[in-house]
C-alpha positions as CSV (number, residue, x, y, z in Angstrom):
1,X,0.0,0.1,0.3
2,X,1.3,3.5,-0.8
3,X,2.6,6.0,1.9
4,X,0.5,8.5,1.3
5,X,-3.0,6.4,1.5
6,X,-1.3,5.2,4.6
7,X,-1.3,8.3,6.2
8,X,-4.3,8.9,5.0
9,X,-6.3,6.1,6.5
10,X,-4.1,7.0,10.0
11,X,-5.7,10.7,10.8
12,X,-9.4,10.2,9.7
13,X,-8.7,7.7,12.3
14,X,-7.7,10.3,14.2
15,X,-10.2,12.1,14.0
16,X,-13.1,9.8,14.8
17,X,-11.4,8.9,17.8
18,X,-10.6,12.6,18.7
19,X,-14.7,13.4,17.8
20,X,-16.3,10.4,19.8
21,X,-12.6,11.4,22.7
22,X,-14.0,15.2,22.9
23,X,-18.3,13.9,23.0
24,X,-17.3,12.0,26.1
25,X,-15.7,14.6,27.8
26,X,-17.8,17.0,27.4
27,X,-21.2,14.3,27.8
28,X,-22.8,14.2,24.1
29,X,-23.0,10.9,24.4
30,X,-24.2,9.3,21.7
31,X,-27.4,8.0,22.5
32,X,-29.4,4.5,21.7
33,X,-31.5,6.2,18.3
34,X,-33.6,3.2,19.0
35,X,-35.2,4.5,22.6
36,X,-37.6,7.4,22.2
37,X,-36.8,9.9,24.9
38,X,-38.7,12.1,27.1
39,X,-38.4,14.3,30.1
40,X,-41.9,15.9,31.4
41,X,-41.6,18.6,34.1
42,X,-44.1,17.9,37.0
43,X,-45.1,20.7,39.4
44,X,-48.2,21.8,40.7
45,X,-51.2,20.5,39.4
46,X,-49.7,19.4,36.1
47,X,-46.9,18.1,33.2
48,X,-45.3,19.7,30.5
49,X,-45.7,18.2,28.1
50,X,-48.7,16.9,28.6
51,X,-49.1,14.7,25.9
52,X,-46.7,12.4,24.2
53,X,-47.3,9.9,21.2
54,X,-44.7,7.7,20.3
55,X,-45.4,4.5,17.1
56,X,-46.7,1.1,18.5
57,X,-43.5,-1.2,19.3
58,X,-40.8,2.0,19.9
59,X,-38.9,2.0,23.0
60,X,-39.5,4.2,25.2
61,X,-38.0,6.4,28.1
62,X,-40.1,9.0,30.5
63,X,-37.8,10.6,33.0
64,X,-39.9,12.8,35.2
65,X,-38.3,16.4,36.0
66,X,-40.2,17.1,39.9
67,X,-40.0,21.0,39.9
68,X,-40.8,21.4,43.1
69,X,-42.6,18.8,44.8
70,X,-42.5,15.3,44.4
71,X,-44.9,13.6,41.4
72,X,-44.3,11.1,38.9
73,X,-45.9,9.7,36.8
74,X,-48.3,6.3,36.7
75,X,-50.5,4.8,33.7
76,X,-52.6,2.4,34.6
77,X,-53.7,0.6,32.0
78,X,-50.0,-0.2,30.7
79,X,-49.2,-1.3,34.4
80,X,-46.2,1.2,35.3
81,X,-45.4,3.7,37.6
82,X,-42.0,5.6,38.7
83,X,-41.4,9.2,40.9
84,X,-38.3,8.9,38.0
85,X,-37.9,7.1,35.1
86,X,-40.7,5.0,33.2
87,X,-39.4,3.0,30.8
88,X,-41.3,0.0,28.4
89,X,-42.0,-0.7,24.8
90,X,-45.3,0.7,23.2
91,X,-46.4,-2.5,22.6
92,X,-50.6,-1.7,22.1
93,X,-52.2,1.3,20.1
94,X,-54.5,3.6,21.6
95,X,-54.8,6.6,24.2
96,X,-53.9,6.6,27.5
97,X,-54.6,8.5,30.6
98,X,-51.5,9.0,32.9
99,X,-51.9,10.4,36.7
100,X,-49.3,11.8,39.3
101,X,-48.7,8.9,41.7
102,X,-47.3,10.9,44.6
103,X,-50.0,12.7,46.8
104,X,-49.1,16.2,46.3
105,X,-52.1,18.5,47.2
106,X,-55.7,19.7,46.7
107,X,-55.3,19.6,42.7
108,X,-53.5,16.0,42.7
109,X,-56.4,14.7,41.1
110,X,-56.9,17.0,38.2
111,X,-53.0,16.3,37.2
112,X,-53.1,14.0,34.5
113,X,-51.6,13.5,31.0
114,X,-52.0,12.0,27.8
115,X,-49.8,9.3,25.7
116,X,-50.6,8.4,21.9
117,X,-49.3,4.9,21.1
118,X,-50.3,5.0,16.8
């Protein structure tokens, strides 16, 4: 092989390795493109976003970010509940209401959102 091609190949390898090194140092880690990830802010007495749409078969991760007091998410019809993060595969189509998983005050019963699986 020609020395010119070996040199170019080595340079390309170093550039690619450098990109991954810089991304890992800055915290911009490459995420699994297979997982649909959402961050839901929970507050007295609501969520933002309060509607999440995914496709049947999607792997889903919902991170719950409590902004004032402990909340959480429970989706009774899918038997899911957690105060910090929910992970699941969307295997049923439909619209699924979610509710606050932790009593958080007088408006607790009005806190809800919706997961739509197409």
